[in-house]
N, C-alpha and C positions, 0 to 999 in steps of 0.2 A: 363692740365689733370684735370679730375673731381675727387671729393672725393667720398668715398663709399656711402655717404648719398645723392649724387646727382642722379637724374633720368637720365639714359643714353639715351637721346633722339637721334633721327636720326642724328641731326647736331653734337652733342657731340660725337657720335660714329664715324661719318665721320672724325671729327677732329683728332681722335685717329687712323685713318686708318683702322677702323673696317667696313667690309662690312656686313651689317645686312641681315637677311632673307628677309626683306621687299625690300631692295635694289636689292637682287638677283631676286626676283619675278618681280619687275618693269623692270629690265634689260632683263629678258627672254621675257616678254610680249612686250617689245619695240624693241627687236632685237638689243640691244646694249650691251656693256661690263659692268659688275657690277662696275668696277673701274670708268667708265664714270658717272654712277649714283652717286656713292660715292662722286666724285669731285664736281658734281653739287649741291648735298645736302650740302657739306662742304662750298661751296661759296654762298649758298643761291639762286642759280639760278634754283634749282629744289626743290620741296617739295614733300613729300610722305604722302598721306592722309590715315592715319591708327592710330586710337586711340589704345594705348597699353593695354587698358582694354577690347577691343572688340575682341572676339574670332571668328575665322572662316571667317572674312571679307576679301575682296580683296584689297590689297594695290594698290593704283593708284598713279603714278608719274605725276606731272604737272611741265612743265618748259622747259628750253632751251634744244634743241636737242631731245626732245621727241615729240610724235604725239600730235596734238591739241586735247584737251579733251572737253567733252560736259556735261553740268549739266542740269537737268530737275527739275523744282520747282513743289512741290505739297503742300497741306495743307488744313486743315479744316477751315470752317468759320461758324459763327452763322447764316448767311443769307441762305446758300445753301448747301455746301458740308460737308458730314460727313465722318467718318472713313471708312465705307464700300467702298465708291466711291474712296477715296484716296488710299486704298489698291489695288483696281483694277488698278489705275494709276501706282502703284509700279510695278505690273506685266507687264504692257505695257512698262514701262521704261526699264525693264530688257530685254524683248523680242525685243524691237526696237533697243537696243544697246547704250543707253546713258551710260556714264562712271560713273556718280555721280548723286545723287539727294539731294535736300534740302527740309526739312520739315519746311514750313513757316506757320504752323497752328496758327490760332487765335480764333478758336471755343472753345467749352467746352472740359474740360478734356485734356488739352494740354500735361500733363505728360504721361497720359495713351496712347494718340495717338502716341506720340514719341516712347514709348516703343514698341507699336505694329508695327510701321514702321521699327524700328531697327531690330526687330525679323523677319520681312518679307523679308529681302534682305541681300545679302552679299556685295552690293555696298557701297562705302563710303557715309556717310550722313553728311550734313551740316545743321546748324540752325542759326537763328538770335535771341540770347537770349533776346535782347531788346524788341522783339515782345511780349514775354510772360510777362516779367517784366512790360512793359508799359501797356499792356492790363489789367493785374491784378491790377495795381495801379489805372487805370481809372475805373475799375469795382468797386473797393472798395471805392475810394475817389472822383471819378469824376473829378480828377485834376492830370495831369501828374507831376506837381511840387511836389506832395506828394511822388513820387517814391524816395526811399532812395538808397544811394550807397550800403548799406548792402544788400538790396533786390536784386538789379541788380547783384551784385557779387555772391550772393548765387545762383541765377538762372544760372549764368554762370558755376559755379562749379557743380551744379546738372546735367546740360546737358552734361558736360564733363564726369562726373562720369557715366552717363547713357550709354555712348559709342559713342557720336557723334565724327566725325573725323575732322571736321573743323567748326569754328564759324565765322560768320560775325560780326564784332564789329566796330562801327563808331567812332573810337578814334580820327579821324582828324577833327571832328566837334567841334572846339574850340571857345572860346569867340572871338579871333582875326579873325578867319575865318568867323564867323557870322557877324562881323563888315564889312568884305569885301562884303559879300552877300548883306547887307543893302545898301551899297554904289552903288552896281552894278545895282539895279532895274531890276531884271530878268523878263523875260516874264512868265516863269512857276514856279518861286520860287523853293521850295524844293519838289522833287518828290519821294525821298527815304522816306519810312515810318519810318525806324529807325532814319534816319537823322532828319526828321521833329520832332519826339518825343524829341530827344536830344536838338535840337535848341529851341524848346518851353520850355523845362526844364531850359536851360541856361537863356533864357529871363525872365522866371518867378522867378527864384531863385537868379539870379545875380552871380551864382557860376560857376566855371570851370567844363567842362565835366569830370565826375569822371573816365571815361575810359581813359582819357588823364592824369588827375591829379594823378591817382593811377595806372598808367600803369605798374609799376614794380610789383605791387601786382597781376595784371591781368596776367603778364608773369609767375609768380610763380604758378598760378592755372593751366594754360594750359600746362606748362612744366611737371607737375606731370603726365599728361595723354598723353603727346606728341601730343596734339591737335594742328592743324595748325591754326594760326590766319589769317583770311581773312580780311584784313584791308579795311573796307567798304568805298565806295565813297558816303557819305551822301549828298554831294553837286554836284553829277553828273548832267550834263545838261539834262533837261527834254524835250528839243526841240532843233532843229538845231540852232536856233537863240542864245541860251545860251551857245553853245559849246565853250570851251576854255576861259571862262570869268575869272575874277580875283578870284572869290570864288572857282571855280574848281581848279585853279592853286595853290592857297594858301593852300587848303586842301592837294593837291598832295605833296607839299613840306613838310608838316607835316608828311604825311605818309612815305615819304622817311626817315625822321629822326627816325620814329618808327620801320621801317624795320631793320635799323642798330642796334637799341637797342635790338630788339628781337633776332637777330643773336648772339649778344654778350652774351646773357643770355642762349643760347642753345635752342631757340624756333624757329620753322619754321614759316615763314610768307610769304603770297602772298598779292597782291594788287588788289583791284577792280577798274575797269575803267568805262568809259562812255558806255552807255547812248544813247543819240541822237547826231549824228555828221554828218554833210554834207560830202559826199564822198571825196571831194577834201581835207578836213582837216584831214582825218583819218591817213594817213601815218605819218605826222609830229607830230600829237597828241600822237599816240602810241609810237613813238620813244622818244618823250620828257618825257612821263610818265615813260618809262623804264629807261631812264637816271636819272631822278630825284629820282627814288626808288631803285637805286643800282641793276638794272636788276633782281629784284624779279619777280617771275612768275606773269603774269598779267591775270586777270579774267575779261572779259568784258560782259556787257549786250547788245548784238547786235554787234556793234552799229547800230541803226536804221538810215537809210540815208535820209529818208523823213518822214514828219509828217502827210501826207494826205491819208494814205492807211489803215485805220482801217478795220479789217477783213483779211488783207493780210500782217500784220506786221511780220509774220514768214518769208516772202520773203524779205521785206526791211531789216530785221535783218540779213538774210543769205548773202545778198549783202555786208553789212557792215562788217559782221563777217569774210568773206573771206579775204577782204582787211586788216582788223585789224590783223588777224592771219599771213598773209603774211609779215606784218611789225613788228611782234614781240609778239603779244598777244598769250597766251598759253592755254587759257581756255575760252570756249564760254558758256554763259548761254543762254539756248534756249528761244525763244519767240514764243508764239502760236498765232493762228489767233484771239484769244480772248483778246490779249493784248490791254489795254486801254478800253475794253468793259465789261469784267467780268471774272469770273473764268472759266478756260478751262474745257471742257468735256474730258473724256478719249480719244475720237477720235482726239480732237484737240491737246492733249498732244503728240500723235503719229506724227501728222503733224508738230508740232514744233520741235520734235527731228529729224525727217527726214530732215527738212530744215537745221538744225544746223549740222547734219552729212555730208550733201553735202558740206556745207561751210567749215567745218573742213578738209574734205578729199581733197577738191580742193586746200586749202592752203597747206596741207601736200605735195601734188604733186608738187606744185610750189616751196616749200621749199626744195625739193629733198629728202623727206623721202623715204627710200628704199622700205619699205613695201607698202606704198601708190602707188609708181610708179609701183611696180610689180603687184599690184592688177589691175591697169588700163591696163597694158600690157596683163595680162591673159584674161581680158574681151575682149580686142581687138582681140586676137587670137581666142577666142571662137566665136566671131561674124564672123570672116573670115571663120571659119570652119563650120558655121551654127550649132554650138553645143549648142542647147537650154538648155540642162541640165546644162552644165557648166556656161552658161550665168546666169541662175537662181541662181546658187550657189554663183556667184560673185556679184550679184546685192545687193545694199545696202538695198533694200526692196524686198525680194523674193516674198512676197505676192502680191505686186503691179505688179511685173513682170508677175505672173501667171494670174492676172486679165486681162491684156492687150495682152499678147503674144499669138501666135498661138501654137497649140500642136506641139510636136517634129516632127511628121511624115508629117505635112502639109508644103506647100511651104513657102518661106520667106515672111514676111509681106510686104505689099505694092506692091512688084515686082512680086509675083507669080513665074511662071516658068522662068521669065526673070530677076531673081535676078542678080545683078552686080557681086556678089561673084562667082556665078556659071559660068557666062560667062567668068570672069577673069581666072578661073582655067582651062578652056578649052585650053587656049593658053599660060599660064605662069606657 
């Protein structure tokens, strides 16, 4: 039992047998019983993205037995994108149907940008506090080693207080894990921006990662706001050749330890995964990560199954994301056609979301999700009946459907008056 001074987080509520309003909302949206959600939260196999200080936002459940969720990244930069364009992307994200978004801003006025994005949407929002802390240290001192633990933790609390629902923290980039990286001689080194910042900080100072060394303090901060920890994969493989190496595995083992410590403290935690992974390695890698991290919800970037498709990485990501989700991944981070090339335009944001939605839905169907299976069945019936209006309503992208399809009163596409469905109905 918790004391009166404790924050009654989703986990602590579940341990007391309390079904929260957030659990009820998630259950209703997922088509499952509230007790099922409560048990998942209690065991740590489900997390609910909902800062307890943020009013009016939509609680989203991620984890075992729920539909596969999609995240879309946005964020300002000094080089190109400003607040106006990012707010346009927020609108597209909502209209296109992503479940969650992350603000990865590194441009000017990060605090103001975050406030505007939070105010512009009811979707759960994630951030990477290290981006702001590291950028501001580099701006001021020109040296990442000058970043203090106090500054980093202050930015973490500020972002939680502002209302973000989950934060990516690269707690598993420890001195030992960096030693494994140096022994490995990777092809692409560290491709995670937050992971690279912390690795350089460790090498320059000789000190342990403060997110790991002071992990209990971090837990106390996020517990206050019931913010979900997304334990970042700072050493995720940046190419297929690096997939499953000792650095990645070493970090994953650390993350498994940190998941258990978070749950013991009443803090929700999920784990981030790869990256770039050849198709044949995805099933075993996803299953191993889930086993090592106590079946915590798994959030994957892709995985991208080949490295030679710049401009089409939303497709390579969708291929990998489908197989990853079929084998236990719970949350897909979208990849746009601009991956590896630059910041995505609003149009490319939509392309990335649609590719991820197809991957997530295909996995949901294969996993036997009742809502997903029923959606496919309804579309099939509408096609048989030549019901164009119903087909449009069931389409993942109704706008694209309208661009390509014939009007309702015209003959079936391709076949004209000799449509197979019309012929079939004459005799059966």
